[in-house]
N, C-alpha and C positions, 0 to 999 in steps of 0.2 A: 656786435652780434653774436662774442663769445661772452660768457661770464667773468669778470675779471677776479682772481683770486689777487690777496696781498699777501708778503712776503717777509722774513721779520724785516726785510731791507726796505720794506716799504715801496717795492718797486712792482707794479702790476705787471702777470704774467695772463697768457692764454692758459686758457684751464684743456686740458685736453678730452677731445670726449671720447666717452665711452663707447670702445668697440662692442657691437654686440652680433651674437655669432648669428653667423648665413646660416637660416633653414630654407630656402629654396631652391632649387636647382641653377645649374651656373645659366641657363640659357634666361630664364625667367627674373633672376637677379638683373642680370645685364640689360634687359626690357624692364625690369622695376614694373614688375607683373606679377600677382599674387598669383600661388602657388599652392596645388592641393598636396604639395610632397607627398604625392603618388610615386611607386616607378612603374612605367615613365608617366611622368605626369598628362595631367588631361591637356594641360597646355600646348605640348611637346607633340603631343599624339595629334591636337587639329594642327600645327606649325609641318607635319609630316616629316620629322626627326626627333621618333623615338629613341635611334641611338645614341643621340648629343645628350638626351636628360641625364645627368649627373649631378651630386650633391657633390661639395666640399668635404673632405676629411676632417672632422674636427678633434683640434690640439689638446690629445690626452697622454702626448707624451713625455707631460710633464706630470701628469696625474701617477705612470708606472714609474717614471724614475726616482720618486719620491719614497715611492713602497720599499719599507726595512724589514727585515727579520731580523730575528735573534743570532748570535752565534753560532748554535748549536744547529739550530734548523739546515743555516747553509752548509754545515757540511756533510748534513744526512740524506739531505732532500734538494732536488731540482731547482736551480737559481727559477720560480715563477715569474720574478717581472721579467727577465732577459727572454727568457718562453714566450712568454705577451708581446711585447714590442717586436718580436720578429715575425709578428699573426699581420704589422699592422704595415700599410693596407692590406690585402687580400692576396695582390697578384704582384705586389714591389719587389725587386728583386730576385725573381723569378725568372727561369728561361723557356723557349719552347718546347721543354720536357714538361715542364710542371701543367701548362695547358693541354697538354697531349694527354695527361694521369688523369688530370680533371675532367675533363672535357669527355676522352674519347674512354675512356676506364680501363685503362692498360695502369700497370702498379709499379707504382714509382724507383720501384728498386729491384722490377727486374734486369737481367740481360738485353735485352731484346730493342723493340724500335727506340725505347723513350731514352735507355742508354746509349746507342747510336748516335741519336739528335742532342747525349749532353757532349757527345765525345768530340763531334763534327764543333760544337760552340755555335748552333744556332741563335741569333737574336733578331726578335720579333718588334716591329717599332707598335703596332698596334694591340690593344690586349681585350678580350671582350668585356664589357661592364659588368663589374661585381655586383651590384646589386640587385643586374635582371639576373643573372644564373642565381642569385643567390633565393631571394624570394619570386615564389613561384606567383605572389598575386599581391595587392598593396594593402591588402587587412593582413599581412603576418605581423610588419610593426606595432601595429592595432592590441591583434592577440598578445602578440609579446609583451608588451603593456601590462594588459589586461592582468595575465596568468601574475606578474610580477607584484601585484597588488595581493595577489594572497598570502605572499610573503608571510606569517609570523613577525612580530615586532622585533627587533635586537635582541631584549631582554630574554625573550621565550627562546632565541633560535639560540643563541650560548648557553641558555641551560640544557635544550634535547641536545645539543652538538656535546657537551659536556656528558650528558649520561649515555648519549652512546657508545663516547670511547672509553667508557669506565666501566659497561655493562658489557655492551654489545660484539664489540670490533673485534674479539678476541675469536667469536665464532665465524667473519665472514673474513677478513684480514683484505680488503678488497680495495679503503685508500688510507693512506699513511695518515694517520694523525695528525704532525707536522706537516708535511706536504696540504691538504684540504686547511690548514686555518690560514695557511699562505693563500690560498685559493679564497678563499672568507675574507682575510685582510684587504685584498688586493679589488675583490667586488665592492668592500665599503668606499674602497676611495674613488668607485669610478662615479663621477658629477649624476645629476639628476639628467639632466641637456645628453648625456651620452646614452645613458640608457634608451631614451627615447629612443632613439636612431643606433639598434644593436648591430643594425650590418659594417656599421663603421668598429665595431669595440673587436677586440682580438677572439681571435675561433673560439679557443679556451674558455676566455674567459665568458663570451656568450654563452658558450652548451653549461657553461659552471650552475645556476640556478637549478641547469635541471638534474644535478647534482646535488647540491642541496637539497629540495625538493625530497629526491627518496629518503634524504639520509633523516631528515626530522621527523617524515612517514614512518618509519622505524620506529624510531625514540618513541613516536608517542602511543607506537600501540605495543610495544613493551615495559608498559608504565606500570609502577605496582597498583595496589589497590590503594593504597594510602600516596595519591600524589599531593606536587604540591596544588595546592589552592589558585593558583594565577593561572596554572594549563587550563581554566574554566573556563575562561575570556576567549579564548580560541572557537569554544560552541557558542554557532551566530543563530542558533534554532533549535526550538524546544524539542527537547527529548535526543537531542547531538549527543552521542558522547564519544570522547577519545579517537574511537575503533573509524566510526563518522568521520573526523577531519584528520586522521592519516590516511582514509581510503582517498581526502579529497588531494592533500598536497600529492599522494602516489601520483592518482591523474594528471593534477596541473605538471608535476614533470613532463611525464612521458609526454604529455602535451605539446611542451617546450620542445621536446625533441624530435617531435615529427615536422615542427618546422620551418627545418634549418632541411638545404639538398642533401640526399641521403650517399651523397658523395663529399660531405662535409663532415669529416668523422676526425675528434680529440680523443686524445686520453680519458678526458671528465666525462665524454657523451658513454663510451665505454664501460666505464665505472657506473655509469647512474643508471645503464641498463639492466647492468647487471644487480644492485640494486634494489632496480623494480622487478627480478623475475624474484628477490627475494623475498619481494613484500607480497608478489604472486601465491610463492608457495606458501608461504604463512598463515597468508588467509584463504585458503583451499585450494585456490584457481590454477593447480596443477598444470593444466596443461595448459594457459595459456603463460604461464610460467616457461615452458617447455618451449614454447615459441618464441616467446622474450628471447631466453638463452641465445638460440640461434641466430637470429637477428645483431645481437652484440656479438656474438661471433665471429660473423660475416665484417662486422665494420672493426674490433679486430686486427683481420684479417686483413684492411683496406690500409688499419695503420701498419702492418709488417710486423704483429705481433708476434706471430710465428715461424717468423725466420729468426729471430732475433738470437745471438751464442753467445756465448761465454766469451768471449773476444771485445764485445760488443762495450760489456762494460769497463776495459781498461780504457785508460787514458796516454799517449804518450806527453800532453802537456796542458797547461794549464786552460788552454783556449778546449781541451772536448771535455771535460770535464762534465758539462752540465748535459752534454750528450750520454756519454757516458754513464749518470746517475739516471737517464731518461730509458738509458736500457735496460736498467735494473727496474725499474718499477714494470716496465712491459712485459719485461721476462717471468716476472712473479705474478702480474695480472693474468699473462697465459696463460701460466701451471694453476692457478684459480679454476681459470674457467674451462681450462679440461678437464679436470676435476668433478666441475658439477657439471660438464656433460655425459663424462663415463658413469657418473653415479646416477644421474637420469634415466641415459639409457638403461642400464642395468635393471633399475628400479620400474621404468614405467613400460621395460620393452622395446624400447624406441633405437633409430637410428643414430649412430656418434658422426658427429660430424669436426671433431678434431682428432690430431694423433700428436703422439707425444714421447721423441725419444727422450728413454731414462736418460742416458750421457747427455740431454742438452738440457736437464732439468737445472733451474738455478742454484747457486750454494745456496748454503746458509747464511743466514745477518746476523752478524755482531751485533748484540744490542749493550747499553750502558752495564756496565758492571756494577750492582748493585752492593756487593761486599766486598770490600778490599781483599786481596791474595788468593782471589776464587776464579780463576780465569774460565774455568766450565760455566758457571753462571752469566755469562755474557752474552751463552747462547741462548737463555731461556727466552723467547719468545714467541708468540702465537703463531708467528709462518716457520719456523722452526719445530713447531709440532709438528703445525700441517707436513712440510717436509718429511718427518720423522714420518706420519702415514703412507706418505705417497712410495717413499723409499725400502717400506714393512712390507708393504700388499697394494695400495692404490694404483699403482705402476702395472700391476698384473689387470686392468677394469678393463681395458679397451682386448685384450685376449679373453678375458671372461666374457665378455660380451657378444666375439664369435664364437666360441665353444655349442656344439649342439650335438645332442647325445643319438646324432644318429650318425656321426660320422662313429666308425667301428674305433680309432686308435686315441678320440676324445677323453675317457675316462684315463687312460694313464697319462696324457698331461693334465689331468685336473689334477691325480695326484701328485705328479712334477712342483704342480706351481704350489699347491697345497705344503709341499715338503722347501719349498724354496721361503715361502712365504712366515713357515713356524721357523728357519734357520734368521732369518733377516726382523724376527722378533725381539730374538737375544741378545739380536748387537741394538737393540735404541738405547741410546742413552739413558743413565740411572736419573735424568732429574723429569723424566716425558712418564717413567714407569710407575706404574701404581704402588708405590710402595712411596710412604710419608716423606718428608725432608724437613730439615727442622729449618730452611730456607722459606716455608711455603707461605708463610706471613707476606712475605715481599712480594711476590706475585697471588695473587690474588683470583685472578682465573686459572689458574695452572690445577687445581682441584680436578674442573668441573672440564675439564680437557685434556687430563688424563684419561678420563670415565668417555669423554668422548673420544677420542682413540683407539682404546680398547672396541668402544663397544664398534666402530666402525670399521677396524681391520674384521672384528672376528664375522661384523655383516658380509665382509667380501670373501669371507671364507665360504658361508650361507650360499650366498651366488651366487658359488664357485659351484656349488656339490648338488645349488638345488636342481638343475637340468637332468640331474643322474638318479633322482630319489626312487621314482620306480623301477630303473633297471638294476641297479648296483644296490646291494646291503653295506656296502663301505663308505659311499658319501650318503646314505640314508642317514647312517650312526653318525658320520661327520658333520649334516649338517644339523640334526639333532642336538649335536654336541654344541657347534654355532651356536644355535640360537637359544640354547640352556644359560650361554654364557652373557651373551645379547641381555637377554633380563636379569642378569644377576647384578650386571653394570646398569643396565638401568634404573635399578631396583636403591641402587646404593645413591645414586647422581640422584633423583628423583630428593630419597631422604635429606640431602644438605641444602639445593640449589631452590632460591626462593618461588615463590608463585608469577613473579616477575617473566620468567622464562618459559611458561608454560603456552604463551603461546607460538612455541618454536616449532615445525615441521621434522625434528630430530628427533624430538618425543613423543611420538605416534610411527613413524615410518619404521624405528627399529624395534622397538615392542610389537607392533602390530604385525610383522611379516616374522617375528620369532614368535609369536605367540600360534600362530595358525598353524605355521611349520609342527609344533612343540604336539600340538593336538589334532593335526591329520597324521602325526606318526601313529600316536596311541590308535587312534578311530581305524585308522587303516592296516594298518602293521601290530594288531594287541602284543601279540607274542613278542616281539624282539625289545620290549620298553616297557614290561609289565615291571619288573622290579624298582622302577622311576615313578611311578604311577603317582602317590602320593607326593612326591616331590614339586611334580609337574603340576598338577594340581593347587600345591601352593604358588610355584613360579604363575603360573592362568589368573588363582585369584588375583595376587597382585598387580599383572596387568590389567585388571578390570577396576582395581579401585583408582589403581593412573587415569586410566581413560575415563571415569568418573569425576577426579579430583578436575580432570580439564575439561570436560565439555562447556563449562560453561565459557573460556577464552579460544579454546579452539578447536575449528570445523569439524575438521574431522575426528576427530576422538570421539563426537558423538555416536557416529556412526560406526566407527572400530568400536565403541563398547557396546555396541546391541551385537554386536557378527561375533565377539569372541565370547559374549555371555553364553548364544546358544550352542556356539563352539564347544563350550565347556562342560555345558549338559550334554553334550555328544556322548565326550569323554570320556562321561563317570556312569553313565548308561554303557557302553559298548565295552566297556571296561570292567563291567561286575563290579564297580567300587562302591562300601556302601556312602550310601550319600547322606552329607555332613548338612548341617542348616545354616545353608547360606543366602539367606534372605536378607536383601540389601535395607542397611538401614539411612535414612534420607537425613536421621539429624546425626550422622558423625560425619559430615564434612568429606576431609581425603581417603580415612581409615572405611568408609561405610557405600565405597562402591563394589560391590561382590555378586554371587550371583544371584537369580531365583530360584524357586523349585524345580530341578530338568523337569519334571512332569508336566510343571505349564510351558515347558520350549517342546520337547521332544516326544516320542511318543516312549514308551519303555518296549526294550529290544532282548531279550535271550542272549548270554554270552556266544552259546551255536547259530544263533541266526546270523549275528553280524563275521562270527566264521565263516561262513555257506559264502553270505554277500561278498566277503570279501575275495573269496579263495574262486565265485564265479563272474569276477570283474577281470578284466582284462585291462592289463596298463596300457597294451600297446600302442603308440598313436596317440594318449592322451598329455598333453605339455602340463610340464612341473606348476604347482601355483605359482601365481605372480599377485600376490594377497593385497599390494599398494597399489597396484595399478588398477585389478578393479573395485578398488575402495576410493580414487580418485573418479573412475568412472560409473560409482555408483551400480556395476550390473552383475548384480547378484543371483545369477538364476536357481541356485541350491534355495531358496525362498527360506533361507537365515533368519535374516532380519525379523525384529517381532512387527505389527502393525505402524507401530510410530515413524519408521524410520520413511520418508520418501521416496516411492519407486520413480528413477527415471528409465528411459530409453535411451540408446545411442544417439538416439535423431535430436535429443537436449541438446550434445557436444559433436555438434557438426564437425568442430578439427580434430574430433578421433577418425582416421582415415584405414582402418582394422578392424577387425572382428576377434572380438576375445573368448578364446576357447573355454566351455564353462564345463567342460566333463568332469572337469576336479569337484563344483561345489555340485555339479549330480551327484557324483559317488558319495559326499557327503551327505549330500540332501538324504537317498536312499537309506544309509544307514541309520539314519533319523528317521524314519517311518514316515 
């Protein structure tokens, strides 16, 4: 019956039958019937035993046990292979409290019902079926496999991952390089049959493709004009460019995240959500990015990241090392989520969903010391740059967001916060200050990170004083000063970064907000800043050049250019400044984006007429300008943009649940005739 094999001693032995993986459910396998591999399968439904339809877990243990990482990675990042093993099977080794947390929605960390169950030591004999709770329908596994087919080749993946971590990761600091590469190595070891049954994969590894898709999408979006020719292979249709491919990859990653139950949350899923928000924000879908950020924050809270403290990072023995390292990663990620939440709340005038006690902020990273004998350089890391900004200014964002000009003592509190920020700025370590250092060449990202830190600290000051610019001349002066320093910093930054970074959202938001504050100050309060009009016009001229240079690669830059151009014309008109020749030279590239003749934009007004309008205007009850919020929702009632800017109504943005106060833009329009 069996084929005979000849051994070296010429003795016949029986060949072992090849053991094939069992793909049918246990009931169909026992009956030797064909199974459609659904959950539950059609035959079990007909037998009226859907609760007994189960599938054997494939032996993926050996795969993960063989995963090896380099010694430096083990010291600096969590042991990924260990965490993967802990996830298989889904309910293995868990008690009744895990089921209460998963199925009833209780937090596993609270000292309530789950805590009581844990202390009693309740043991249950039967567990709900993992497959039926995870997959809402039988098509989910098929959708998962189909989405995985959109992943680029291994060669392209390695190329894009290297580009992301060499050029972009310092701006986001969402997932560590070594940690991500360990996940990627683990994913590469998963056999084809296991990928076809993702329900049996560890939860973290099951979610990793979503993170991979988002990282690849951002890497494609920021490719230089002269990118590697092999990337053209990713464009599968005529007229397709890398931005289109990036959009498809990001959508695929988001669809993978949506396949799983909302209660199944892992660190890669949270990281993927934040990178998705980055992608949407960069491509101009800021409202969608805000909603994605909110959902990601809720997922992070499901993991308990908001409750992690410094004590969670310390381990007593070797068995707690992995848990301590994971706590470190979680605390850093929660800080980044909090800063994104605070920044978007201030910029878009949206509610904040996070809170963070400054005393609970994670401590500084200690990176590899690249220069012998210099201990300070061990702290030169992108995350520590973020920490510098947090301790100097960003920690006040949640209080700034709650400040209201209607409160009698709010102005005094704003001055106190301003003084505290300026004192903190003096405490920023020398390596993070704007002064060039002889070690800058060892950290290619450092120069741009310094300018970004400087601009964002002054944006915090601008946001602090903006609610009071119509009531307090002191706040008006401070906001104007912060705006001018932002424009100066952005000008330096654009002078040395590559056009690769033009899609960045930050290059528009800081410049546009600052330009509007500078222009509005000269238009509405011309007597207070007449001595600086020439310098301001030079800064506004540069802002126009900046927006014009980025128009082809940044969706928001197009509208920002037209609005700023119109406001510049009003500044010239309202301050009686001799009109320079500001015709834009279309062939001059980045230096050619400038003003047109003011007479093409506004009607000429005498200075006395402007003074009369400003004097008669009452600023009581008028909200301070929120330029970027208005830019995002395209709601310009001041009729500033020229006809080439598309008009939108709030109906075009159903996610906007508020009405934008347009009195500021109406006044600007009236001053322009």
